[in-house]
N, C-alpha and C positions, 0 to 999 in steps of 0.2 A: 526430388529437389524442391518442388513447390511447398512441401510441408516444412522443410528446413528454411526456405525463404520466409514463410509466414512466422515461424518460431523466432527467427532472427529479428524480424520487425517487431514482434511482441516483446522481445527481451531488450530492445533499445531503450536507453534512458529517457528518450523523448516520446516513448510510446504512450505516456499518460497513465491514468489510474488503472489498476488491475482489479477486476471484480471477482475473478476466479470462476465465474459461471459461463464465460465466453468460449472456453476451450474444452474440447473433448478429444480423447485419444483417437488418432486416426486408425482405421482398420484396413486390412487387406494390403498392407504395404510390402509384406515379405521381408526377407533379410536385407540388412543395410549393405549396399554396395561398398566394397573396400575403398574405393576412391572418395567416398563421402565420410569416412570415419574421422579424419582429421577435422573436417568442417563441423561434424557433430560434436566432437570433443571441445572445440572452441566455443560452440553454442552453449554447451553445458557449463563451461566456465563463465560465460557471459550471463547465463541465467543465475548462477550462484552469486555473481557480483550484484546483479539486480536485486536478488532476495536480500542480500546483506544491506544494500542501500535502503530498501524499503523498511527493513527492520530497524535500521538506525533512525529513519524518519519517524517511525512509529514510537520509538523510545523518546525522541525529542518532543514529539507532540504530547505524549503522556506526561512528560515532565512539565511542559507548559500548562497542561490542564491541571496538574497537581498544584502548581503555583497559583493559578487563578482561583482554585478552590480554597487555598489557604488564605488568600486576600479576602475572598468573599466571607469566609468564616469569621474574620475579625470585625466585620461590620455589625453594629448594633441593630437588632431587629426594630423596625419601625412599628410602633403600636398605633392604635386608632387615635385620631385627634378629634376632640370634641370642641365645639364652639358653644359657649354659654350665651345664648340669645336672650336670656331673661334679664340681663343687666341693663 
């Protein structure tokens, strides 16, 4: 139950950024008790929803970055400016 508790906290939308390096597969748990199957199924659905939300956010951010790059590409490069001090 402790593993499911932690996974549910991690899957919550308010859990913050996910780095992928914080989780490792638990070992030595044995078969899942029948009474936890429904909870595990709901957790799997929540994880899939979280993945979809993160992917949507990634696509939106990539679109914004593309727009910023397009604006930056329209700027004229600034060359060196020289001052004629001999005059």
